[in-house]
LUMPA-766320 format. One record per residue (C-alpha): residue in one letter; z, x, y. Coordinates in steps of 0.25 Angstrom, whole numbers, m for minus. Each point is the difference from the previous one (the first is absolute). Layout:
N
rest|w|u|v
a|Z|X|Y
...
//
This chain:
304
rest|w|u|v
m|0|0|m1
a|m3|5|15
t|11|4|9
e|1|m8|12
s|1|12|10
y|m7|m7|12
n|3|m10|10
v|m8|m11|7
l|7|m4|14
l|m4|m13|7
y|5|m1|14
y|m1|m5|14
l|5|m2|13
y|m2|m6|14
t|5|9|10
p|m6|6|13
i|m8|13|m1
e|m3|6|12
d|m11|8|m4
p|m6|m5|m13
g|m11|10|1
a|9|13|m1
f|9|m8|m10
v|m13|m1|m9
e|m1|16|0
d|14|1|m3
q|m2|m9|m12
q|m11|7|m5
v|7|13|1
l|14|m4|m6
c|m7|m8|m12
e|m10|12|m3
s|12|9|0
l|6|m7|m11
g|m11|m3|m7
l|1|m15|1
r|m14|m9|m1
g|m2|m14|4
r|m1|m9|13
i|5|0|13
l|m2|m10|11
v|5|5|14
a|m1|m9|12
a|9|m1|14
e|7|m12|m7
g|6|8|m11
l|m5|6|m15
n|m5|m5|m13
g|0|8|m12
t|m1|3|m15
v|m1|13|m7
s|4|7|m12
g|4|14|m4
l|11|8|m7
i|14|m6|0
a|6|10|7
d|m12|2|10
c|1|m16|3
e|16|2|1
s|m4|11|11
y|m9|m10|7
m|9|m11|1
r|11|10|5
s|m9|5|11
m|m5|m14|4
r|15|m6|1
g|4|13|9
d|m9|m5|10
s|7|m11|9
r|m11|m9|m1
f|0|m1|m14
s|13|2|m3
e|2|m15|m6
m|m13|0|m8
a|1|m5|m13
f|m8|6|m12
k|m4|m7|m13
v|0|11|m11
d|m6|m3|m13
a|m1|11|m11
a|m13|6|m5
t|m6|10|m10
e|m11|4|12
h|m5|m2|11
a|m5|m13|5
f|m9|4|10
p|m13|10|m1
k|2|5|14
l|8|m1|13
s|m5|m7|12
v|8|m2|14
k|m6|m10|9
l|1|m4|15
r|m2|m14|2
p|2|m10|11
e|10|m9|m9
v|6|3|m14
v|m4|m13|m4
s|m9|m9|9
l|0|m15|0
g|m12|0|10
l|8|m6|11
g|m5|7|13
e|6|m1|11
e|9|m10|m6
d|6|12|m10
f|14|3|1
f|13|10|m5
p|5|m5|m13
r|15|5|4
e|m2|m11|12
a|m4|m11|m9
t|1|m1|m16
g|6|m9|m11
a|14|0|m5
y|1|10|m13
l|4|m6|m13
e|5|9|m10
p|m5|m1|m15
a|12|m10|m4
e|m2|m8|13
w|m16|m1|m3
r|1|m5|m14
e|11|m10|4
m|m10|m5|13
m|m12|m1|m9
e|8|m13|m8
r|0|m7|10
d|m9|m12|3
d|m1|2|16
v|m6|13|m3
v|m15|6|2
v|m1|14|m7
l|m13|7|8
d|m5|13|m6
a|m6|9|11
r|m7|8|m9
n|m16|1|m5
n|m6|m8|m11
y|m1|11|m10
e|15|3|2
w|2|m14|m2
e|m7|0|m13
l|7|11|m7
g|15|m6|4
r|7|m10|8
f|12|m9|2
a|0|m13|m7
g|m4|m11|7
a|m4|10|12
v|m12|m5|11
l|m12|11|0
p|m6|m4|14
d|m15|m2|m3
i|m5|13|9
d|m6|12|m2
s|8|9|8
f|14|1|7
r|m7|0|13
e|m4|m15|m3
l|14|m5|m2
p|3|m6|14
t|m13|m8|0
w|6|m5|m14
v|14|m4|5
r|m6|m6|12
h|m10|m9|m8
h|12|m4|m11
r|10|m2|12
e|3|m14|m5
e|3|4|m15
l|10|11|5
e|7|m7|11
g|14|m4|m6
k|1|10|m10
k|8|12|m2
i|m12|10|m1
l|2|12|m9
t|m10|12|1
y|0|13|m10
c|m10|12|m1
t|1|12|m8
g|9|9|7
g|4|m9|11
i|m8|6|13
r|m10|m11|1
c|10|m11|0
e|8|7|11
k|m14|m4|9
f|m3|m13|m6
s|15|m6|0
g|0|4|13
f|m14|m7|4
l|6|m13|m6
k|13|0|8
r|m9|3|12
e|m9|m12|m4
g|14|m9|1
f|4|m1|m15
e|15|m1|0
e|4|4|m13
v|m8|14|m5
y|4|9|m10
q|m5|12|m8
l|2|7|m11
h|8|13|4
g|m7|13|m6
g|m11|m10|m6
i|m2|m1|m15
v|1|16|m3
n|16|m2|5
y|1|m13|m7
g|m4|7|m14
k|10|10|3
d|12|m10|1
r|8|0|m11
t|5|m13|2
v|m12|m7|1
r|m8|9|m11
g|m13|m5|5
e|2|m14|m4
r|m9|m10|4
f|m11|10|4
e|m13|m3|m9
g|m10|11|m4
k|1|14|6
c|1|6|14
y|m12|6|6
v|2|14|6
f|m9|7|7
d|m1|13|m7
e|m5|4|m14
r|10|m8|m9
i|m6|m12|8
g|10|m10|m8
v|15|2|m1
e|10|m9|m8
v|9|m8|7
n|6|m12|m8
e|11|5|m12
v|3|m14|m4
d|m12|m6|m4
r|m13|9|2
t|m12|m7|1
v|m16|3|1
v|m6|m9|11
g|m14|6|0
q|m11|m2|m10
c|m12|9|m4
l|m12|m5|8
l|m9|2|m10
c|6|m7|m12
g|13|m7|7
v|11|6|m9
s|13|3|7
c|m3|14|7
d|7|9|11
r|m9|11|m1
y|m9|1|14
l|m12|9|m1
n|m10|2|10
c|m14|m4|m2
a|m8|13|m6
w|m13|m5|10
s|5|7|13
p|m7|m10|9
c|9|m10|m6
n|13|8|m2
a|7|m14|m3
q|14|1|m5
y|2|m9|m11
f|8|m3|m13
c|m6|5|m14
c|7|2|m13
e|m4|14|m7
a|m9|m9|m10
c|m9|m5|11
e|0|14|7
r|m6|5|m11
e|m10|m10|m4
a|m4|m1|15
t|1|15|3
g|7|m2|13
y|m8|m11|7
c|6|m13|5
s|m12|m7|m3
p|m15|1|m7
v|m5|m1|14
c|7|12|4
h|m3|7|m12
e|m15|m4|1
a|0|5|15
r|5|14|m5
i|m10|1|m10
i|m11|m5|9
g|5|10|12
f|0|12|m10
s|m14|m3|m5
v|m5|m1|14
r|7|14|5
s|m5|6|m13
t|m15|m4|3
e|1|3|14
g|5|14|m4
//
């Protein structure tokens, strides 16, 4: 059995950064010196990151970040791993760490955000009849796993949530609104938007699905499937009480939580595929993509 000598860190914090460009350079140097890989987004409003590295190097990174007064309160979600979860390091400067596409209506989440619910409080609140649970993630995340009874807005991206809320206001009025996402950062902004729209009782799952799965009291109960993560693991277990698979193989319909990317690069669609269908279809999500790949190869061969 492989030794879990690596860690994967997931973290964020909304806090003012006066010179985010210089901070990007500092993060690049720090992570390279520690051999960390992953993705870090920096903006004037804060930081959002997920990195992997050897345990000692990850601990050094956390000590360094907490030694900075701006990030002393930042919470790190730590997973054990047998190897790096990322192929390389990317540190980028962004206008926002996550964007709802609000433009001039944008706001700083520390000035307006929904009330935090810890995992046990969240589980209890979900049982009420006067709540609506909103998933603030994307379709492909939802398809791998979600909370039982949650609503996934019919949208293509996080930036479309404000429009969806305004079109469904009547369905949400008078309800206690519970929002959740992977690690919590999207809900900081989304729940704040809901508050600014006039909804009175807005709550968010503190630390997101990842924190919920780590809580020894709830043990992931009422979460169906796996939690989608943005690294090479793709999905991580959450529910230790009654694990389920909610995805289905696109090609044969069997229960499946194996995500693949279509082998035809212009498509590159992410889809569920069991091992048998992967062998039979040779990695293509449909006969159309397979045929397009063959035709394209034949044309290039002829032109060459």
